[in-house]
C-alpha positions as CSV (number, residue, x, y, z in Angstrom):
1,M,-107.3,-26.9,-47.1
2,A,-105.2,-26.9,-44.1
3,D,-102.3,-25.1,-46.1
4,S,-104.7,-22.3,-47.1
5,S,-105.9,-21.8,-43.7
6,V,-102.3,-21.4,-42.5
7,Q,-101.9,-19.2,-45.2
8,L,-104.5,-16.9,-44.1
9,N,-103.8,-16.8,-40.5
10,A,-100.2,-15.5,-41.4
11,V,-101.7,-12.7,-43.5
12,P,-101.2,-9.5,-41.2
13,G,-104.3,-7.3,-40.4
14,P,-104.8,-3.9,-42.2
15,L,-103.7,-1.9,-39.5
16,R,-100.3,-4.1,-38.9
17,L,-99.7,-3.5,-42.8
18,L,-100.0,0.0,-42.6
19,F,-97.4,0.1,-39.7
20,R,-94.9,-1.9,-41.8
21,V,-95.2,-0.2,-44.7
22,S,-95.0,3.0,-43.0
23,A,-91.7,2.0,-41.0
24,L,-90.3,0.7,-44.3
25,Q,-91.0,3.9,-46.2
26,M,-89.6,6.1,-43.3
27,W,-86.5,3.6,-43.0
28,R,-86.0,4.0,-46.9
29,R,-86.1,7.6,-46.4
30,L,-83.6,7.9,-43.8
31,K,-81.1,5.7,-45.8
32,S,-81.7,7.8,-48.8
33,V,-80.9,11.0,-46.9
34,R,-77.9,9.6,-45.6
35,E,-76.6,8.2,-48.9
36,Q,-77.4,11.8,-50.5
37,S,-76.2,14.5,-47.8
38,R,-74.1,12.9,-45.1
39,L,-73.0,16.3,-44.0
40,L,-76.5,17.8,-43.7
41,T,-77.6,14.8,-41.8
42,G,-74.4,15.0,-40.0
43,M,-75.3,18.8,-39.2
44,I,-79.0,18.2,-37.9
45,V,-77.5,15.2,-35.5
46,C,-75.2,17.9,-34.0
47,F,-77.9,20.6,-34.0
48,M,-80.3,18.3,-32.1
49,G,-77.4,17.2,-29.6
50,G,-76.4,20.9,-29.2
51,Y,-80.1,21.9,-28.5
52,L,-80.7,19.0,-25.9
53,A,-77.4,20.2,-24.1
54,L,-77.7,23.9,-24.2
55,S,-81.7,24.0,-23.2
56,F,-80.6,21.4,-20.6
57,W,-78.1,23.8,-19.3
58,L,-80.2,27.1,-19.2
59,F,-83.2,24.8,-17.7
60,Y,-80.9,24.0,-14.7
61,L,-79.5,27.3,-14.6
62,G,-83.4,28.7,-14.1
63,L,-84.3,26.0,-12.0
64,K,-81.5,26.3,-9.7
65,F,-82.3,30.2,-9.5
66,V,-85.7,29.8,-8.8
67,S,-85.0,26.9,-5.9
68,D,-82.5,29.1,-4.4
69,F,-85.3,31.5,-2.9
70,P,-85.6,30.7,0.6
71,G,-89.1,29.6,1.5
72,L,-90.4,30.3,-1.8
73,G,-88.5,28.4,-4.4
74,L,-90.7,25.4,-4.3
75,L,-93.7,27.2,-4.4
76,L,-92.5,28.7,-7.6
77,M,-90.8,25.8,-9.0
78,E,-94.4,23.8,-8.5
79,R,-96.7,26.5,-10.0
80,L,-94.2,26.9,-13.0
81,L,-94.7,23.5,-13.9
82,Y,-98.4,23.3,-13.3
83,L,-98.7,26.2,-15.6
84,L,-96.3,24.9,-18.0
85,F,-98.0,21.7,-18.6
86,A,-101.4,23.2,-18.8
87,F,-100.6,25.4,-21.6
88,L,-98.5,22.8,-23.3
89,F,-101.8,20.5,-23.0
90,V,-104.1,23.3,-24.7
91,L,-101.1,23.7,-27.6
92,L,-101.3,19.8,-27.9
93,L,-104.9,19.9,-28.0
94,L,-105.2,22.5,-31.0
95,S,-101.9,21.1,-32.7
96,N,-103.9,17.6,-32.6
97,L,-107.0,19.3,-33.8
98,I,-105.2,20.9,-37.1
99,I,-103.0,17.8,-37.9
100,S,-106.0,15.5,-37.2
101,Y,-108.4,17.5,-40.0
102,S,-105.6,17.8,-42.5
103,N,-104.7,13.9,-41.8
104,L,-108.0,12.6,-41.8
105,F,-109.8,14.7,-44.5
106,R,-107.3,16.4,-46.6
107,N,-104.9,13.7,-47.4
108,R,-104.4,11.8,-50.3
109,E,-103.5,8.5,-48.9
110,A,-106.4,8.9,-46.7
111,S,-108.9,9.2,-49.7
112,F,-106.6,6.4,-51.4
113,L,-107.3,3.9,-48.4
114,M,-111.3,5.0,-48.4
115,S,-111.6,3.3,-52.0
116,L,-110.0,0.0,-50.9
117,P,-111.6,-2.7,-49.1
118,V,-110.0,-1.3,-45.5
119,P,-112.6,-0.6,-42.7
120,A,-113.3,3.1,-41.7
121,Q,-112.2,2.1,-38.3
122,T,-109.1,0.8,-39.6
123,I,-108.1,4.0,-41.3
124,F,-109.3,6.3,-38.6
125,R,-106.8,4.2,-36.3
126,W,-104.1,4.5,-38.5
127,K,-104.6,8.3,-38.8
128,F,-105.0,8.7,-35.3
129,I,-101.7,7.4,-34.4
130,E,-100.3,9.3,-37.3
131,S,-101.6,12.4,-36.2
132,T,-100.9,12.2,-32.3
133,L,-97.3,11.4,-33.3
134,L,-96.8,14.1,-35.7
135,A,-98.5,16.6,-33.1
136,S,-96.5,15.4,-29.9
137,W,-92.8,14.9,-31.0
138,A,-92.0,18.5,-30.4
139,F,-93.9,18.4,-27.0
140,V,-91.3,15.6,-25.7
141,F,-88.2,17.2,-27.7
142,L,-89.3,20.0,-25.5
143,I,-89.9,18.9,-22.3
144,A,-87.2,16.1,-22.0
145,P,-84.7,18.6,-21.2
146,L,-86.6,20.5,-18.8
147,L,-87.6,17.3,-17.0
148,A,-84.0,16.1,-16.6
149,A,-82.8,19.5,-15.4
150,F,-85.7,19.7,-12.8
151,G,-84.6,15.8,-11.7
152,L,-81.2,17.3,-11.2
153,T,-82.0,20.2,-9.1
154,Q,-84.2,18.2,-6.9
155,G,-81.5,15.2,-6.4
156,V,-84.3,12.4,-7.4
157,A,-83.4,8.9,-7.8
158,W,-82.6,6.8,-11.0
159,H,-86.3,5.7,-11.3
160,F,-87.5,9.0,-12.0
161,Y,-86.6,9.2,-15.6
162,P,-88.2,6.1,-16.7
163,V,-91.3,6.7,-15.1
164,T,-91.5,10.4,-16.1
165,L,-91.3,8.7,-19.9
166,V,-94.1,6.8,-19.0
167,L,-96.3,9.9,-17.6
168,I,-95.5,12.0,-20.8
169,A,-96.3,9.0,-23.0
170,L,-99.7,8.4,-21.3
171,F,-100.2,12.4,-21.1
172,I,-100.0,13.1,-25.1
173,M,-102.9,10.3,-25.7
174,L,-105.6,12.5,-24.1
175,P,-105.0,15.6,-26.3
176,G,-104.6,13.1,-29.1
177,V,-108.1,12.0,-28.6
178,A,-109.6,15.1,-27.7
179,G,-108.1,16.6,-31.1
180,S,-109.4,13.8,-33.5
181,W,-112.6,14.0,-31.6
182,C,-112.8,17.8,-32.3
183,A,-111.7,17.3,-35.8
184,L,-114.4,14.8,-36.5
185,N,-117.5,17.0,-35.3
186,L,-116.0,20.0,-37.0
187,A,-115.9,18.4,-40.1
188,R,-119.3,16.6,-39.4
189,Y,-121.1,19.8,-38.6
190,L,-118.9,23.0,-40.1
191,D,-121.4,23.6,-42.7
192,R,-124.7,24.3,-40.5
193,R,-125.6,27.7,-39.5
194,V,-126.3,26.7,-35.7
195,F,-123.2,25.3,-35.4
196,Q,-121.1,28.0,-36.9
197,I,-123.3,30.5,-34.6
198,A,-122.5,28.5,-31.8
199,A,-119.0,28.0,-32.0
200,L,-118.6,31.7,-32.9
201,G,-120.5,32.7,-29.7
202,V,-118.5,30.2,-27.5
203,A,-115.1,31.7,-29.0
204,L,-116.4,35.4,-27.9
205,T,-117.2,34.4,-24.7
206,F,-114.2,32.5,-24.2
207,L,-111.8,35.4,-25.1
208,S,-114.1,37.5,-22.9
209,L,-113.6,35.6,-19.8
210,V,-110.0,35.0,-20.6
211,G,-109.7,38.6,-20.9
212,F,-111.4,39.5,-17.5
213,W,-109.8,36.8,-15.7
214,W,-106.1,37.7,-16.9
215,K,-106.5,41.2,-16.2
216,A,-103.6,42.4,-14.4
217,Q,-103.9,44.0,-10.9
218,P,-101.4,46.7,-9.9
219,V,-98.8,46.0,-6.8
220,T,-99.1,49.2,-4.8
221,D,-96.3,50.6,-2.8
222,D,-97.9,49.7,0.4
223,M,-97.9,46.1,-0.6
224,L,-94.5,46.1,-1.5
225,E,-93.3,47.5,1.7
226,T,-94.9,44.4,4.0
227,R,-94.1,40.9,3.2
228,V,-93.3,39.6,0.1
229,L,-95.5,36.4,0.5
230,P,-99.0,38.2,0.3
231,V,-97.5,40.1,-2.9
232,L,-96.1,37.0,-4.5
233,D,-99.6,35.3,-3.9
234,Q,-101.2,38.1,-5.6
235,L,-99.3,37.9,-8.6
236,L,-100.0,34.3,-8.9
237,L,-103.3,34.6,-8.3
238,K,-104.5,34.0,-11.9
239,T,-102.6,31.0,-11.9
240,R,-104.6,29.1,-9.9
241,F,-106.5,27.6,-12.7
242,A,-103.9,25.1,-13.4
243,Q,-104.3,23.4,-10.3
244,F,-107.8,22.1,-11.1
245,P,-108.1,19.0,-10.2
246,F,-109.9,17.6,-13.0
247,L,-107.3,18.8,-15.5
248,P,-105.1,16.2,-17.1
249,S,-102.1,18.5,-16.8
250,Y,-102.8,18.6,-12.9
251,W,-102.3,14.8,-13.0
252,L,-98.9,14.6,-14.7
253,S,-97.7,17.8,-12.9
254,T,-98.5,16.2,-9.5
255,S,-97.2,12.6,-10.3
256,V,-94.1,14.3,-11.3
257,L,-93.9,16.6,-8.3
258,Q,-94.7,13.9,-5.8
259,W,-92.3,11.2,-7.1
260,A,-89.6,13.6,-7.2
261,E,-90.1,14.2,-3.4
262,G,-90.4,10.3,-2.7
263,I,-94.1,10.5,-1.9
264,L,-95.0,7.5,-4.3
265,T,-98.4,6.6,-2.9
266,T,-99.7,10.1,-4.1
267,A,-97.9,9.9,-7.1
268,G,-98.7,6.5,-8.3
269,F,-102.6,7.4,-7.6
270,F,-102.5,10.2,-10.1
271,M,-100.5,8.1,-12.3
272,L,-103.3,5.3,-12.1
273,V,-106.1,8.4,-12.7
274,L,-104.0,9.4,-16.2
275,L,-103.7,5.8,-17.0
276,S,-107.4,4.9,-16.4
277,N,-108.7,8.2,-18.4
278,V,-106.2,7.1,-21.2
279,L,-107.2,3.7,-21.3
280,F,-110.9,4.5,-21.3
281,F,-110.9,7.5,-23.9
282,G,-108.6,5.4,-25.8
283,F,-110.8,2.5,-26.0
284,L,-113.5,4.8,-27.1
285,A,-111.7,6.5,-29.9
286,F,-110.2,3.2,-31.0
287,T,-113.7,1.2,-31.2
288,R,-116.3,4.0,-31.9
289,L,-114.9,7.1,-33.6
290,G,-114.3,5.1,-36.8
291,N,-118.0,4.7,-37.1
292,L,-118.3,8.7,-37.2
293,Y,-115.1,9.0,-39.7
294,Y,-116.9,7.7,-42.7
295,E,-119.8,9.8,-42.4
296,S,-117.5,13.1,-41.9
297,A,-115.5,12.3,-44.6
298,S,-118.4,11.8,-46.9
299,R,-120.0,15.0,-45.8
300,V,-116.7,16.8,-46.3
301,Q,-116.1,15.3,-49.8
302,S,-119.6,16.2,-51.0
303,R,-120.5,19.6,-49.8
304,A,-119.7,22.8,-52.1
305,S,-119.0,25.2,-49.3
306,V,-119.6,25.7,-45.3
307,W,-121.6,28.6,-46.2
308,G,-124.1,26.9,-48.3
309,H,-127.1,27.3,-45.8
310,W,-126.6,31.3,-45.4
311,E,-129.1,33.2,-47.8
312,W,-126.2,35.9,-48.6
313,F,-124.1,33.2,-49.5
314,R,-126.7,31.7,-51.9
315,A,-127.7,35.5,-53.6
316,V,-124.1,35.7,-54.5
317,R,-124.0,32.6,-56.1
318,R,-127.3,33.5,-58.0
319,R,-126.1,36.6,-58.8
320,K,-123.0,34.8,-61.0
321,K,-124.3,33.8,-64.5
322,A,-122.9,30.8,-66.3
323,F,-119.3,31.6,-68.0
324,N,-119.6,35.3,-66.6
325,Y,-117.9,35.2,-63.4
326,S,-117.2,38.3,-61.9
327,R,-113.7,39.2,-60.3
328,G,-113.3,38.2,-57.1
329,L,-111.3,39.7,-54.1
330,A,-108.0,38.6,-55.0
331,E,-108.6,39.4,-58.9
332,K,-109.4,43.5,-57.7
333,A,-106.9,43.5,-54.9
334,V,-104.2,42.1,-57.2
335,G,-105.3,44.6,-59.9
336,L,-104.5,47.3,-57.7
337,L,-100.8,46.8,-58.5
338,G,-100.7,47.7,-62.2
339,W,-97.0,48.2,-62.2
340,L,-96.6,44.4,-62.0
341,D,-96.7,42.1,-65.2
342,V,-100.0,40.4,-66.2
343,D,-98.1,37.0,-65.3
344,T,-97.0,38.0,-62.5
345,R,-100.5,39.3,-61.3
346,A,-101.8,35.6,-62.3
347,L,-99.4,33.8,-60.1
348,L,-100.0,35.9,-57.0
349,V,-103.9,35.2,-57.7
350,K,-103.3,31.6,-58.0
351,D,-101.2,31.6,-54.9
352,A,-103.9,33.7,-52.5
353,R,-106.5,31.3,-54.1
354,M,-104.7,28.1,-53.2
355,F,-104.0,29.8,-49.8
356,W,-107.6,30.6,-49.0
357,R,-109.0,27.2,-50.0
358,D,-106.6,25.3,-48.0
359,T,-108.2,25.3,-44.6
360,T,-105.5,23.8,-42.7
361,Q,-103.1,26.9,-43.8
362,W,-105.4,29.9,-42.9
363,G,-106.7,28.2,-39.8
364,Q,-103.1,28.1,-38.6
365,S,-102.5,31.5,-39.5
366,V,-105.4,32.6,-37.5
367,L,-104.1,30.5,-34.4
368,L,-100.5,31.8,-35.0
369,L,-102.1,35.4,-34.9
370,G,-104.0,34.6,-32.3
371,L,-101.1,33.8,-30.1
372,L,-99.3,36.9,-31.0
373,G,-102.5,38.9,-29.8
374,V,-102.4,37.3,-26.4
375,Y,-98.4,38.2,-26.6
376,I,-98.9,41.6,-27.1
377,I,-101.8,42.1,-24.5
378,N,-99.6,40.3,-21.9
379,L,-96.6,42.7,-22.8
380,R,-99.2,45.5,-22.4
381,H,-99.8,44.7,-18.6
382,F,-96.1,43.5,-18.1
383,T,-94.5,46.9,-19.0
384,S,-96.7,49.0,-16.8
385,E,-94.5,47.7,-13.6
386,L,-91.2,47.9,-15.7
387,T,-88.9,51.1,-15.1
388,N,-85.5,49.7,-14.5
389,P,-83.5,50.6,-17.8
390,F,-81.2,47.4,-16.9
391,W,-84.2,44.9,-17.5
392,I,-85.7,47.2,-20.2
393,Q,-82.4,46.6,-22.4
394,R,-82.7,43.0,-21.9
395,I,-86.1,42.5,-22.4
396,S,-85.8,44.6,-25.7
397,Y,-83.5,41.8,-26.9
398,L,-85.8,38.8,-25.5
399,N,-88.4,40.7,-27.0
400,L,-86.3,40.5,-30.5
401,V,-86.0,37.0,-30.1
402,A,-89.4,36.2,-30.0
403,C,-90.4,38.2,-32.9
404,S,-87.4,36.5,-34.9
405,L,-88.6,33.2,-33.4
406,N,-92.2,33.7,-34.9
407,L,-90.6,34.9,-38.2
408,A,-88.8,31.6,-38.4
409,T,-92.2,29.9,-37.5
410,L,-93.9,31.4,-40.5
411,T,-91.2,31.0,-42.8
412,T,-90.6,27.4,-42.2
413,R,-94.4,26.6,-41.9
414,F,-95.5,28.6,-44.9
415,V,-92.8,29.5,-47.3
416,Y,-90.7,26.4,-47.5
417,P,-93.3,24.0,-48.7
418,Q,-94.8,26.7,-51.3
419,F,-92.7,25.1,-54.3
420,S,-93.8,21.5,-53.2
421,L,-97.3,22.2,-53.1
422,E,-97.3,22.7,-56.7
423,G,-97.2,18.8,-56.6
424,R,-97.6,17.1,-59.8
425,R,-98.8,20.2,-61.6
426,L,-95.9,21.8,-61.5
427,W,-95.4,20.9,-65.4
428,I,-97.9,23.3,-66.2
429,V,-96.6,26.0,-64.2
430,G,-92.6,25.1,-65.7
431,L,-94.0,25.3,-69.2
432,A,-95.4,28.7,-68.7
433,P,-93.4,31.7,-70.8
434,M,-92.1,32.9,-67.5
435,G,-90.2,30.1,-66.1
436,L,-89.7,27.9,-63.2
437,P,-87.1,30.7,-61.5
438,R,-89.3,33.5,-62.1
439,V,-92.2,31.5,-60.4
440,V,-89.6,31.3,-57.4
441,K,-88.5,34.8,-57.3
442,I,-92.3,35.8,-57.3
443,K,-92.8,33.6,-54.4
444,Y,-90.2,34.8,-52.4
445,W,-91.0,38.6,-53.0
446,L,-94.8,37.7,-52.4
447,A,-93.7,36.0,-48.9
448,N,-91.2,39.0,-48.0
449,C,-94.3,41.5,-48.4
450,T,-96.7,39.6,-46.1
451,A,-94.0,38.8,-43.8
452,L,-93.2,42.2,-43.3
453,L,-96.7,43.2,-42.5
454,V,-96.7,40.7,-39.5
455,T,-93.1,40.9,-38.5
456,L,-92.9,45.0,-38.7
457,S,-96.2,45.5,-37.1
458,L,-95.2,43.1,-34.1
459,I,-92.1,44.2,-33.6
460,I,-92.8,48.1,-33.6
461,L,-95.8,47.9,-31.2
462,S,-94.2,45.6,-28.8
463,S,-91.3,47.7,-29.0
464,Y,-93.7,50.5,-28.2
465,L,-95.4,48.7,-25.4
466,L,-91.9,48.5,-23.8
467,K,-91.5,52.5,-23.7
468,M,-88.4,52.7,-26.1
469,T,-87.1,55.5,-28.0
470,W,-87.9,56.2,-31.5
471,D,-84.3,55.7,-32.6
472,R,-84.3,52.0,-30.7
473,I,-87.5,51.1,-32.2
474,A,-86.2,51.8,-35.7
475,F,-83.2,50.0,-34.9
476,F,-85.2,46.9,-34.0
477,G,-87.5,47.4,-36.9
478,A,-84.5,47.7,-39.4
479,V,-83.0,44.4,-37.6
480,V,-86.3,42.4,-38.1
481,T,-86.3,43.8,-42.0
482,V,-83.0,42.1,-42.7
483,M,-84.0,39.0,-40.9
484,T,-87.2,38.7,-42.9
485,F,-85.3,38.8,-46.0
486,S,-82.6,36.3,-44.8
487,L,-85.4,33.9,-43.5
488,N,-87.4,34.1,-46.6
489,G,-84.3,33.6,-48.8
490,L,-83.5,30.4,-46.6
491,A,-86.8,28.9,-46.9
492,A,-87.7,29.4,-50.2
493,G,-84.2,28.2,-51.4
494,L,-84.3,24.9,-49.6
495,G,-88.1,24.4,-50.6
496,V,-86.5,24.0,-54.3
497,L,-83.6,22.0,-53.4
498,Y,-85.3,19.6,-51.0
499,P,-89.0,19.5,-52.6
500,N,-91.7,16.6,-52.0
501,F,-93.9,16.6,-54.7
502,K,-95.9,13.4,-53.5
503,E,-97.5,15.0,-50.4
504,S,-100.2,17.5,-50.5
505,N,-100.2,17.9,-46.4
506,P,-98.0,21.1,-45.6
507,T,-97.5,19.6,-42.0
508,K,-95.7,16.8,-43.3
509,I,-93.8,18.6,-46.0
510,V,-92.2,20.8,-43.4
511,S,-91.6,17.4,-41.3
512,G,-89.2,16.1,-43.7
513,F,-85.5,16.5,-44.0
514,G,-85.3,19.7,-45.6
515,G,-88.0,21.4,-43.5
516,T,-85.9,20.2,-40.2
517,F,-83.0,21.5,-41.8
518,C,-84.5,25.1,-42.8
519,L,-86.1,25.2,-38.9
520,V,-82.2,24.0,-37.6
521,L,-80.5,26.9,-39.6
522,S,-83.4,29.7,-38.8
523,F,-82.9,29.3,-35.1
524,L,-78.9,29.1,-35.3
525,Y,-79.1,32.2,-37.5
526,I,-81.1,33.8,-34.9
527,L,-79.1,32.8,-32.1
528,C,-75.8,34.2,-33.6
529,S,-77.6,37.5,-34.8
530,V,-79.1,38.4,-31.6
531,S,-75.8,37.4,-29.6
532,M,-73.9,39.6,-32.0
533,L,-76.0,42.6,-31.8
534,A,-76.4,42.4,-27.8
535,F,-72.4,42.0,-27.6
536,G,-72.2,45.1,-29.8
537,S,-74.8,47.3,-27.4
538,A,-73.3,49.1,-24.7
539,E,-76.2,49.0,-22.6
540,M,-76.3,45.1,-22.6
541,R,-72.3,45.3,-21.6
542,Q,-72.6,47.9,-18.9
543,E,-69.8,49.6,-20.5
544,A,-69.0,52.7,-22.1
545,P,-70.2,53.2,-25.6
546,S,-67.9,51.8,-28.2
547,P,-68.9,52.6,-31.8
548,E,-66.6,50.7,-33.3
549,L,-67.7,47.7,-31.6
550,A,-71.4,48.5,-32.3
551,L,-70.7,49.2,-36.2
552,A,-68.4,45.8,-36.3
553,S,-71.7,44.1,-34.7
554,I,-73.9,45.5,-37.0
555,C,-72.0,44.7,-40.3
556,G,-71.4,41.1,-39.0
557,F,-74.9,40.6,-38.3
558,V,-75.5,42.1,-42.2
559,A,-73.0,39.8,-43.6
560,L,-74.4,36.9,-41.8
561,S,-78.0,37.7,-43.0
562,F,-76.8,38.5,-46.6
563,V,-74.8,34.9,-46.8
564,L,-77.8,33.1,-45.3
565,G,-80.3,34.5,-47.3
566,W,-78.4,34.8,-50.6
567,L,-76.7,31.5,-51.3
568,P,-79.5,29.0,-50.7
569,L,-82.0,31.1,-52.7
570,K,-79.0,31.3,-55.4
571,L,-78.6,27.7,-55.2
572,G,-81.9,26.9,-55.3
573,L,-82.4,28.9,-58.5
574,R,-79.4,27.4,-60.0
575,H,-80.9,23.8,-59.4
576,L,-83.9,24.9,-61.4
577,R,-82.1,25.1,-64.7
578,N,-81.5,21.6,-64.8
579,F,-84.7,20.8,-63.3
580,E,-86.5,17.6,-64.5
581,F,-90.0,17.0,-64.0
C-alpha cells in the first residue's frame, strides 16, 4: 500500500506532463533539423545574429541622432518609447486574440485533449501559455536590440539589462490574458445578433474617433518662424494618449526610463504596479477562465454558422433544396474564367472555400488590410508637408521597403503553408489526374494574382500620394511585380520542400523551420534588392546620372529575383516527382 502511494505521488500532473512532452518534441525537432540540414540551420543562426547586430547598430545610430538635439533629445526619446510600447501593446493584444482563438478552438491537439480525462482548466492553462509564447517571441526578438541600444546611449548601469528583461516578461503576460479572455468571449457570443451588432458599432465608433483624433493639423509659416518648442509640442499633441497612466505600456516605459536615469524608487513603484496587475489577472486566468473554456468550445463545435440568428441567412438556406444546391459565389466567380480547364477551376474553388472557412486566416487578412489602410491614411497627411526632393527620393525607397515587407509577410503567412494545409487529405489530391506538380503551379499562380491586387494597388497609391512622376510610379510598380513573382516562388517552393502535414494551424506551420527560413530569405532578398536599386539611382547618390550603373543595378535585381524565385520552386517541383504520401 505504501509503495502504491509513493508511485501515485511520483506521477506528474497533467500540466507538467504536457510541458515535458512539448519540450521533448521540440528538442527532437531541433535535433532532426540539425541532422538533416546543418547548412540551413547555420544560415538561420547567422541571420539571427546578423539581424541582432544590424538592428542594434541602426537603433544606436537613430537614438544617438535623436539624443544629440540640445534640450529636445530627451523629450523626443521618451515620447518615442511611450509610443512604441503603446502600439506594441495593441499589436500584442490582437496577435494574442487571433492565436488564442485558433489554438483553443481550431486545434487538433486541443480537441484530442478534450476527449481525455484531463480537466478543461488544465487544457486552457496549457494553451494559454503556448499561445502567449507563440504571440510574443517576435516582440522580444524585436525589442531586445532597441533596449540594448537605448541603454548604451544613456550609459546605464549593468543591472538595467536584467531588470528590463524581467519587465518585458511581465509585460507580455497582460496582453496574453486579455487576448485569451477576448477569444473565449468571441467564441461564446459570436453567433448572437446583439453581439454582432454591438461589435460592428463599437468598431465603427472606434475607427471614427481614431480618424478624428489623428487628423493632422498643418503647421503655418508663422509658427515655423517662432520658437521650435511650440511647433514640436503641436506635432506631438496627438501622441499624448501613450502617456495615459492606466496603460500597461506606460508602466513599462516609465520603469525603463526611470531605471535608466537612476531613479530606482519611481522605477520600482511602477514595476510593482506591473507585477501586481500581472499576478491578479494571471491568477484569474489560471483559476477562472478554464471554466468558460469548456462551454465556449462546446458552442463552437455545435453551431453550424455564426449567422444562424439572422432571417436572411435562414431564408437563403431554406431556398436550397436537398441534393440541389445552387452555385455559390466562388463557383460563379471562377466560372467567369472560361479559358481555364475544369480541374483548374475546381482547385481554385476548393482553395477559396478552405480559406473562407478558416476564420483565423481571413481574420488575419482583414487585420493586415486594416493596418495597410492606416498606413495609407497617415501617408496622405505626411506628404502634405513634403516638398524637398532630397527627402522625397529617400522616402520613396523607404515606401518600397514597406510595401515589399508587407508582401513578404503575405507570402510567408499565406502562401508557404498552402501545401502543408492539405494535410492527410493530400493523397486524394495526389491521385487526381492533374498531379501534385500541377497543383503546386496552380497555387503559385493563384497566389501571384491575389498578391498583385494588393501590392500593386498599395505601391501605386502610396507613390501617387508621395507626388511622384508617372514614370517613377511605373518603375516602382514593375519592381514590386518582379518581387511578387520571386517571393511567391520562394514561399511555394520552400513550402513543398519543408512541409508539415501533422499540423492544421497555419501559424504553427509558419513558425517551424521552413517558415522561418522562408522569412529569413525574404528579408535578405528585400534588403539586397532595395540596396541595389537605390545604389543605381542618381538621385539617391546625389551624383550625375550614370545609365551604365542604373542598368547594371536593374539587371542585378532581375537576376537575383529570378534565381531566388525560380530555384526553390524548381527544386520543390522536382521533389514532388519522388514524393511519398
